[in-house]
N, C-alpha and C positions, 0 to 999 in steps of 0.2 A: 441446564443452566450451569455455568462454571461455578466453582466453589467460592469465587470472590463476589458473586451476586447470588443472593439466597433470600428466602423468606424466614423471618422470625416473628412469631405472633402475628402472622398474616401481613407483615410489613416488609417491603423489599429493602434489603441492605446491600451496600457495596462495602466490602471489608467490614469495618466496625461502625459504619455510618448509616443511619436510617435515611434513605433517599428523600422521603417526604419532608424531612427536616430541612434539607437543602432548599426545597422550593419556597420555604418561608423567607429566605434571604436572597435567593437568586431567581429571577423570573424565567419562565420557560419561553421557548425551548432552550435546552442546553445539552451539551455532551458531557458525560461523566465517565471517567476512566479509573481503573484500578491500577495503581502503581505495582502492586504485587503481581497482578496478572501479567503485566508487561514483562517484568523481570523473570517470572517463572517461564514464560513462553520463550524468551531469549535463551535462558540457561538450558532449557531442554534441547533447543536446536544446536547450541554450541557443544553440549555434551555428546550429542548424537555423532558428531564427527571427530570425536576425541582420538580415534585410532589413526588419523592422518593429519599431517600439517594442514591447517585450514585457517580461514578468516571469514567470519560472518560480517557481511556488509549490509546493514539494514537499509531497505529500500525506502528512501524518504518520500517517494510519491504516495505511499500508502497513508502516511500521516507525518507531516513535517513540523508538528508543534515543537517549539524549542525545548520545552521541559521534558517531553517524551524522548526526544533525541538525546538530551543531556543525560537522562536516566540510563539510556542504552550505551552512551559513550562511556559512562562510568563503569559499565559492565565489561568494557573492552571492545565494544562493537565498532566496526568500521562503517562506511557509508557507501551506498550505491546511489548516485545522483544522475539526474537526466536533464538538468538545466543549470545555467549559471546561478540562478537563485537558490537552488538546492545546494550547490557547491558553496555559495556564500554562507548559507545557514550552517552547514557542516563545519566549515572553518571557523565561523563565529563562535561556535560552541566549543572549539578547541579540539575537534577530532583530528588526529594526526593525519596530515595530507598523504602519508604513505599507506594509509588505510582506506583511501578513497578511490573508487572506481567510477569513471564517467561513462555512462551508457547513453543511448539515444540515437535515433536515425537522422536527426536534423540539427546537429551541433553547429552553431554559428562560429565565424572566425573569432569573434570576441570571446566566446565561451571557451574555445580551444586555447586561445592565448592565456586566458585566466587560469585554466588548468595547468598549462605548461609553467607559468610563472610560479604557481604554488606547488609545483613538483608533486602532483598526485601520483598514485601508484601506477595507473595505466588508463588509457582510453580504450574502450571496446568499440571498434570501428565497424561500420556497416556497409561500406561501399569502397570501390577503388578510388573514386574521386575524393572521398573523405581522407583516405590515406595520403593522397597527394597534397591535400590542403594542410594536413597536420605536418607533413614533412616541410612544406614551404614556410609555415609559421615557425616551426622549430629551428629551421635554418636561420631565421631572423634573430632568434634568441641564442644562437650558437650552442644548441643543445641537441642531444639525442633523446628522443621521447619513446617511452615504452608503450606499445599497443597490444591489444588482443584482437583477434579476428572473431567477430560475432558470426557464427555459422547458422544458416537456416537449414535445419536437418530435414525439412519437409515431413514433420511428424504431426499427426492429428491428435489433439489432446481431448477431443470431445467436450468442448466448453462452448459458452456463448460465442457467436462469431466475432463479437467485438473484443473478446478476451484471447482469441487465437492468434499467436504471434510466430508460430513455428511451422506454419504450412507454406508450401511453395509459392502461393500467390499473394502472400502478405508482403507488406512493405519492409519487413525487418530482415536484416542480416544479409550475408553473402551465401549464395546457393552452395550447398555442400559439394556439388560436382565441380564448382569453380574454385574451391578453396586453395588447392595446391598451386594452381596457376597464379592466383592473387598473392599467395605467400611468396612465390618465386619472384614476382615483380617487385613486391615491397622490400624484399631482402636487398635489392640493388640500390635502394634509397639511402643516402648518407645520414639522414637525421631521424631515421625510424629504426626501432628495434622491436621485433616481434617476439613477445614473451608469453602470450597467452592465447587460449582458445575459449570461446564463450558460446553458450546457447541458452536462450530463454524461450520456451515454447508456448507460454500462455499463463493464464491466471485462473484460480479456483479449480485446479485440476484434482479430480477425486480418485484417480487410479495411478498406480506406480508404473504401469507398462509404458506410457509415453515417455516418462523420464528415463527408463531403462534404454529405450530405443535411441533417444537423443544422446545420452551420455555414451552409449556404445559407439555411436558415430564419432563423437569427440575423441574417444580413446583410440579408435582405429586411425583417425587422422593424426593425432599426436604422435603415434608410433612411426609415422612417415616423415615427420618434420624435426628440425633441429632447433634447440634453444627455447623450447617451451617450458616455462617455469610454473605457469598457472593454468588450471582448468577451472573455468567459471561455469558452474552448473545452473546459474540463474536462480530464480525463485519459482513461485507459481503454485506451490502445494496448497490445496484448499483447506477450509475449515468447515465444521458442521454447523450449518445455519438452522436446520430443521431435523435434528437428531439422526441425520444420515451418517453412515460410517465412512470415515475418510482416513487415509493412511497418514502416518506420522513421519517426520524427518528421521527418527530413529530407525523405522522400518526401511526407509529409502537408503539410509547410510549403510545398513547391514548388507544391502544388495550391491551397492556400487563401490564400497570401500576396497574390496579385494583387487579389482582391476585398476583402480586409481592408485593404490599403493605401489604397484609395479612400475608406475610411470615416474616416480620420484618427483612429484609436483606438489605445489600447495593448492588446495581446493578452496575456491571462493564460492560462498553461498549468499544469495541475495533475497532473503525473506522479507516480506512486508506484512501481508495479511495475517500470516501465521504468528507474527509477533504481537500485533495490536488489534486484530479483528475482534476477538472475543473478549477484549479487555474493556469494552465500553458499551454504554447504552445511550440512546437519545431520549431525553425526558421531555414530554409534551403534555399540554393541557387540553382537556375536552372543552370545546366551545359550544357546540350545538349537536343535537340529534335530529335527523330528518329522514323521511322515507319518500322515495321516488318510485312510483309504479311497483310497489311491493319490495323494493330493495332498500335496506337500511344503510345509512351513512352516519359515521361518527366524524364530525368535523373538528380537527385539532389545530393548534397554533403552529405546528411544524409542517413544512411543506418541502417540495422538491428543491427549493433554493437552499434548504438546510441539509437535505439528504436526498441525493439524486438517484441512488442505485435502483430502487424499485421502478421508477419511471423510465430509466435508461436501459436497464438490463432485464426488467421484469423480475428482479431479485426478490426473493421471499425471506422476510425476517419475522421472527416471532415477536408478538406484541403482548405485553402483560401489564396488569395494573400495578401501581405502586402499593396499593392496599387491596388485599383479597377480601371480597365481600360475597355474600350469598345473593343470588338474584337470577333474573331471567337470562338465559343464554340466547344470544342472537348471532346471526351471520351478517356481517357488515363490511362495507368498505371503509377503511380508515383513511380519510382524505385531508388534504391541507387547504390553505387559503389562496393558493396560487391560481391564476386564471388560465389553467390548462387542464384538460381531461386526464392527462398523464400525471397529474399531481396526486399521488397516493403513496401511503406508507405501507398499506396492505390491502389486498382485495379478497373478498369472501373470507374474512377472518372470523373464526368463532371466538366470541368474547362475551363476558358478562356485561349486560347492558349498563353502560357507565352513567353516572350522574354528571350533569353539566358542572364543570368546575373541578372534577376529579382529574387524576393524572395517569398517563400511560407511559410505559418504557418500551422502546424499540430495541431489541437485542442485537448484539454483535455488530455494532456500528463504528468500531474503532478504526477500521481501514476503509479508505475511499468514502468517508463520511464528510467530516469537515473539510478535508483536502479538496473535495469537489463542490463545496458550497459556493454560492454565488449571491449577487445582489439583485437577481431577477425580480421584477415587480418593485424595484427599489426597496427591497427588504434588507434589514440589517442582519449581518451574519451573527450566529449565536455565540455565546461564551463557551469556553471549555474549562472543565474542572477536573482536577486529579485528587483522588482519595488516597491517603497514606495512613493506613491503620485506622485510628480514631479521628483523624483530621481530614479536612478537605481544603483545597486551595484553588481559587479562580486563577487559571494560568493564561487565559485570554479573555479580556473583557468583551462584552457585547458591543458591537459597533453602534454608533449613534447616528441620528439623522444628519448631523454635521459631517460625519465621516463620508456620507454619500456624495457630498458636493466638494469635499476638501481638495480633490485633485482637478476639479474642473474650473474653467474661467468663463465668465460671461463677457463676451466681446461687444462693446457698445456699438462698434461700427457695423456689426452684422444685423 
């Protein structure tokens, strides 16, 4: 457990706030974040690259809550965005457009135009056709637009297949062996300026070796090209969900700083999970206990519409009580109310048999938690709360039933 979530007198605390006290005023389920945890994580990453010119661009896809992004912006963070909506949020919060990098394999013409108009730092492009489209749109604005080439280094990161983005058969990036040819073609375009090289090989990576291989390829490529000002190493470093040992950005920086220093470039880093992942818990209420053919089930009020990772990735998250009590230990599936067999928060979890009406916390849910929440089964998305020392603030209200129909129209003629 991180130092920002701890037990005192058998009660779970977030910073200086007793979590069970929050349940008296905010109904479950809800996400609860530690502001200190977010800031500490960001500062650790920023300090790790202190020996080279660098810019940390927080990946909004991990969690784009306005207040979380605002906290990071105040720390000096830039933004890695992958949609027009994320770009809007970043600009809305006042993040300097020259600190914004636009990634993504399927940028639309309107998104590209939006980025050009707001003069973002650069677009990381993923295909020859995308380069041509950006050039055409830039010509209409009578501007020269900075781009980086996202390289697919064909490096296996040994992660869940859905998280692997740097292998040769994935949809992402330009094949490494085609990079020089693409660069030479793009150089001839009047409204494009190639200023960067980028690689992002996956998510929840637990070894440094894949990063070393990927960055080595970027370095070797950079040495053959002119005009490269930025090396964007992406993100993807993992966090410890179940006490497994994972490397840190400090350890990564120590290995890659020497070759990057020689290039005289600015290093861009795009962390998401490592900034917000362990800064949050999902708090849920025990509704029912049941047993099916010898298997125990704890039915709670949070489900896959609130937290999709276990069902989508078979991700394992620790589950703990808000109040430690003595009692019978059971092995159980902690499941939600959604009409899907894949609706579970934990399977075969060892847990003290909970009383109906007690509360549980799912650990390390700050990244790809609320950001992947949905209205499946017409359920209202949960609130988000940030703790700052002794205070807590509801920074996103729970949706209401009225919200579920607000954007729909009943057409009488149908």
